[in-house]
C-alpha positions in Angstrom: 2.3 68.7 2.3 -0.2 68.4 -0.6 -2.7 65.6 -0.3 -4.1 64.1 -3.5 -7.8 64.4 -4.3 -8.0 60.6 -4.1 -6.6 60.5 -0.6 -8.9 63.4 0.6 -12.0 61.6 -0.7 -11.0 58.3 0.8 -10.6 60.0 4.2 -14.1 61.6 3.9 -15.7 58.4 2.8 -14.6 56.7 6.0 -17.4 58.7 7.7 -20.0 57.4 5.4 -21.6 54.0 6.2 -21.8 51.3 3.6 -24.9 51.6 1.4 -25.6 55.1 2.8 -26.5 57.4 -0.2 -24.6 60.6 -0.9 -24.0 63.1 -3.6 -20.9 65.0 -4.7 -22.1 68.0 -2.7 -21.9 65.9 0.5 -18.2 65.3 0.1 -16.8 68.2 -1.8 -15.1 71.1 0.0 -14.4 74.7 -0.9 -10.7 74.1 -1.8 -11.5 71.1 -4.0 -11.7 71.1 -7.8 -15.1 69.9 -8.8 -13.6 68.5 -12.0 -11.0 66.5 -10.0 -13.6 65.2 -7.5 -15.9 64.1 -10.3 -13.0 62.4 -12.1 -12.0 60.5 -8.9 -15.6 59.4 -8.3 -15.8 58.0 -11.8 -12.4 56.2 -11.2 -13.8 54.7 -8.0 -17.0 53.6 -9.8 -15.0 51.9 -12.5 -13.0 50.0 -9.9 -16.1 49.0 -8.0 -15.1 51.0 -4.9 -18.3 53.0 -5.3 -21.8 52.1 -6.6 -24.2 54.5 -8.3 -28.0 54.4 -7.6 -28.8 56.9 -10.2 -27.1 59.9 -11.8 -25.2 61.9 -9.2 -26.2 59.6 -6.2 -23.5 57.2 -4.9 -23.0 54.6 -2.2 -20.2 52.5 -0.8 -21.0 48.8 -1.8 -21.2 46.1 0.8 -20.4 42.5 0.1 -22.3 39.6 1.5 -22.2 35.8 0.8 -25.0 36.4 -1.7 -23.1 39.1 -3.6 -23.0 42.8 -3.7 -25.7 44.5 -1.7 -27.5 47.7 -2.9 -29.3 50.3 -0.8 -32.6 49.2 0.7 -35.9 51.1 0.6 -35.2 52.3 4.2 -31.8 53.8 3.1 -33.4 55.4 0.1 -36.1 56.9 2.2 -33.5 58.2 4.7 -31.8 59.9 1.8 -35.0 61.5 0.6 -35.9 62.8 4.0 -32.6 64.4 5.0 -30.3 67.0 3.6 -27.1 68.3 5.1 -27.8 66.1 8.2 -31.1 67.9 8.7 -34.5 66.3 8.6 -36.5 67.6 5.6 -39.4 65.1 5.7 -40.7 61.9 7.2 -42.6 58.7 6.2 -46.4 59.1 6.3 -49.4 57.5 4.6 -50.2 53.8 4.5 -46.8 52.8 5.8 -47.8 54.5 9.1 -51.4 53.1 8.9 -49.8 49.7 8.8 -47.3 50.4 11.6 -50.0 51.8 13.9 -52.1 48.6 13.4 -54.9 50.3 11.5 -54.5 48.1 8.5 -52.7 44.9 7.4 -52.3 46.3 3.9 -48.6 46.7 2.8 -48.4 49.8 0.6 -46.8 49.7 -2.9 -46.1 53.4 -2.7 -43.9 55.2 -0.1 -45.5 58.4 1.1 -43.3 61.2 2.3 -44.5 64.4 4.0 -42.5 67.5 3.2 -43.1 71.2 3.7 -43.4 72.0 0.0 -45.1 69.4 -2.2 -43.1 68.2 -5.1 -44.1 66.0 -8.0 -44.6 62.3 -7.1 -42.9 59.7 -9.2 -40.4 56.9 -9.1 -37.0 56.9 -7.4 -34.7 53.9 -8.0 -37.7 51.7 -8.9 -39.6 52.8 -5.8 -43.0 54.7 -6.1 -42.8 57.8 -4.1 -45.7 60.0 -3.2 -45.2 63.4 -1.6 -47.8 65.1 0.6 -47.9 68.3 2.6 -46.3 68.3 6.0 -48.4 70.6 8.3 -46.4 70.5 11.6 -42.9 71.4 12.6 -40.5 68.8 11.2 -38.2 67.9 14.1 -36.9 64.5 15.2 -38.9 64.5 18.4 -42.1 65.5 16.6 -42.1 62.9 13.9 -44.2 60.2 15.7 -46.7 62.9 16.7 -46.9 64.2 13.1 -47.4 60.7 11.8 -50.3 60.3 14.2 -51.8 63.6 13.0 -51.3 62.7 9.4 -53.1 59.4 10.0 -56.0 61.3 11.6 -56.1 63.6 8.6 -56.3 60.6 6.3 -58.6 58.5 8.4 -61.2 58.1 5.7 -58.5 56.7 3.4 -57.2 53.9 5.6 -57.2 50.7 3.5 -59.3 47.7 4.5 -60.6 49.4 7.7 -63.6 51.4 8.9 -63.5 54.7 10.7 -64.9 53.5 14.0 -62.2 50.8 14.3 -59.5 53.3 13.3 -60.7 55.8 15.9 -60.8 53.2 18.6 -57.2 52.2 17.8 -56.0 55.8 17.7 -57.7 56.5 21.0 -55.8 53.6 22.6 -52.5 54.8 21.1 -53.0 58.4 22.2 -54.1 57.3 25.7 -50.7 55.5 26.1 -48.7 58.6 25.2 -47.0 60.4 28.1 -48.8 63.6 29.1 -46.1 65.9 27.6 -46.4 64.1 24.3 -50.2 64.6 24.4 -49.5 68.3 24.8 -47.2 68.2 21.8 -50.1 66.5 19.9 -52.4 69.4 20.7 -49.7 72.0 19.8 -49.0 70.4 16.4 -52.7 69.8 15.7 -53.1 73.6 15.5 -51.2 73.5 12.2 -53.6 71.0 10.7 -57.1 71.3 9.0 -60.1 71.8 11.3 -61.2 68.2 10.9 -58.0 67.0 12.6 -58.3 69.5 15.4 -61.9 68.3 16.0 -60.9 64.6 16.1 -57.9 65.3 18.3 -60.1 67.3 20.7 -62.7 64.5 20.7 -60.3 61.7 21.4 -58.4 63.6 24.1 -61.6 64.9 25.8 -62.6 61.2 26.1 -59.2 60.1 27.4 -59.1 63.0 29.9 -62.8 62.8 30.8 -62.1 62.6 34.6 -59.2 65.1 34.5 -60.7 68.6 34.4 -57.3 70.3 34.7 -56.1 68.5 31.6 -59.2 69.3 29.6 -58.4 73.0 29.8 -55.5 72.3 27.4 -58.1 71.8 24.7 -59.7 75.2 24.8 -57.4 76.9 22.2 -58.0 73.9 19.8 -61.8 74.2 20.3 -61.8 78.0 19.8 -59.9 77.6 16.5 -62.8 75.7 14.9 -65.7 77.6 13.5 -69.0 76.8 15.3 -70.8 76.5 11.9 -68.4 73.9 10.6 -69.6 70.3 10.8 -67.7 67.0 10.4 -69.4 63.8 9.4 -68.1 60.3 10.4 -69.6 56.9 10.6 -68.5 56.4 14.2 -70.9 53.6 15.0 -70.7 51.8 18.4 -67.4 53.2 19.6 -67.8 54.8 23.0 -67.1 58.5 22.4 -68.9 61.2 24.2 -68.8 65.0 23.5 -69.2 64.6 19.7 -71.5 67.6 19.5 -69.0 69.7 21.5 -66.5 69.1 18.7 -69.0 69.7 15.8 -68.9 66.0 14.9 -72.0 64.3 13.5 -72.2 60.5 13.7 -73.7 59.4 10.4 -74.4 56.0 11.8 -77.1 57.7 13.7 -78.1 60.4 11.3 -78.0 58.0 8.3 -76.1 60.6 6.3 -73.6 59.6 3.7 -69.9 60.2 4.5 
């Protein structure tokens, strides 16, 4: 029994939640006629059964007492960080700085970390900035990568100073389960030397009375050149072993950051 293109699409769309964004590639199958599918999508658009965010990107409308709803920034971000049900990126930048309690500033731009940087710009009236993702993008790794990205951008946290940000990050990392702290070390190996040094500094202070744990930092330490120096205005925050991690406290040396 032949099933019409209209019926086939309706069956597939049942598996797509209202306001979830999708493209024709997400619903077309090998035995479908692209022309017929496109024609059916246009028919559904004209009848209000589908909505279109921008060219080639659709959603199933949802009604509320205030009218027809459109996809939120969260749904748009989900669309931009997933493809074929696989995670291709994650939220980073000032959104995470705010979420971690490093700043109260609400960003006007959504920052997305992806393996290969693409041109930043606007998407459905949202300002999108793309940055390089250094670690392995897996669901379980994302909170760790967001922490590492924050450390990597610690000098750029809005309305904050480095010493306060480091103190907050130390507290957050200290509350991670041991296995997640190990993942933090493993993923930090993919990041610039400055991030490795700060991760090493923070964990060496968290594990100061656990010599067996401190051994986990050896590979991180050995990956940093001894001649490389990092300058931060750390101030009064209680962090020891700074020299061990090639970190100079400019609050004491009076050097500019």
